[in-house]
C-alpha positions in Angstrom: 44.2 23.0 -27.5 42.3 26.3 -27.8 38.7 25.9 -26.9 36.0 28.4 -26.0 35.1 26.2 -23.0 38.7 26.3 -21.6 39.4 28.1 -18.5 42.7 29.8 -18.1 44.9 28.1 -15.5 45.5 31.3 -13.5 41.7 31.8 -13.3 41.2 28.3 -12.1 43.9 28.7 -9.5 42.1 31.9 -8.2 38.7 29.8 -8.0 40.4 27.1 -6.1 41.9 29.5 -3.7 38.5 31.1 -3.0 37.2 27.7 -2.2 40.0 26.7 0.2 38.4 28.1 3.2 35.3 25.9 2.6 37.5 22.9 2.0 39.3 23.5 5.4 35.9 23.4 7.1 35.0 20.0 5.6 38.4 18.3 5.9 40.8 19.4 8.5 43.8 18.0 6.7 43.5 20.3 3.8 45.6 23.4 4.5 47.7 25.8 2.4 50.9 24.3 3.5 49.9 20.8 2.4 48.1 21.7 -0.8 49.9 24.5 -2.5 48.3 25.8 -5.7 50.8 25.8 -8.4 50.2 26.6 -12.1 52.4 24.8 -14.7 51.4 25.0 -18.3 53.8 22.3 -19.5 52.0 18.9 -18.9 55.1 16.7 -18.4 56.7 19.2 -16.0 53.4 19.5 -14.1 53.1 15.7 -13.6 56.9 15.7 -12.6 56.2 18.4 -10.1 53.2 16.5 -8.6 55.1 13.3 -8.4 58.0 15.1 -6.8 55.6 16.6 -4.2 53.7 13.4 -3.4 54.7 11.2 -0.5 55.0 7.4 -0.5 51.3 7.0 0.5 50.0 9.8 -1.7 48.1 9.6 -4.9 48.6 11.9 -7.9 45.4 12.5 -9.7 45.5 14.1 -13.3 42.2 15.6 -14.2 41.1 17.8 -17.1 40.2 17.4 -20.8 40.8 14.1 -22.6 43.7 16.0 -24.4 45.4 16.9 -21.0 44.8 13.6 -19.4 45.9 11.7 -22.6 49.2 13.7 -22.8 49.9 13.0 -19.2 49.0 9.4 -19.5 51.4 9.0 -22.6 54.1 10.8 -20.7 53.8 8.5 -17.7 53.8 5.3 -19.7 56.8 6.4 -21.7 58.9 8.1 -18.9 57.8 6.5 -15.7 57.1 2.9 -16.9 53.4 3.2 -15.8 51.5 0.2 -17.1 48.2 0.5 -19.0 45.2 0.2 -16.7 44.2 -3.3 -17.9 47.9 -4.5 -17.4 47.9 -3.1 -13.8 44.5 -4.6 -13.0 45.5 -8.0 -14.3 48.9 -8.0 -12.6 47.5 -6.7 -9.4 44.9 -9.5 -9.3 47.5 -12.1 -10.0 49.4 -11.0 -6.8 46.2 -11.5 -4.7 
């Protein structure tokens, strides 16, 4: 939603690009080939893009406003059969 505190996605991408050199000094595995900066305004499309880029051992982290994360979470539950956190936690413990 529109908010005076919201940052435009393209502006955020430029900020991240400016910080990339600092990141590379801290973590050698973070390079432009491995972590491309992509801007996608459609939340389900963005989540799908991230999931498609992730490897088998990778984690996709969705951050942002409650609105954005909530939308992504609902989409994941509906379309990717991702369980609710408490369901995952209980099922995960049962396997241990």
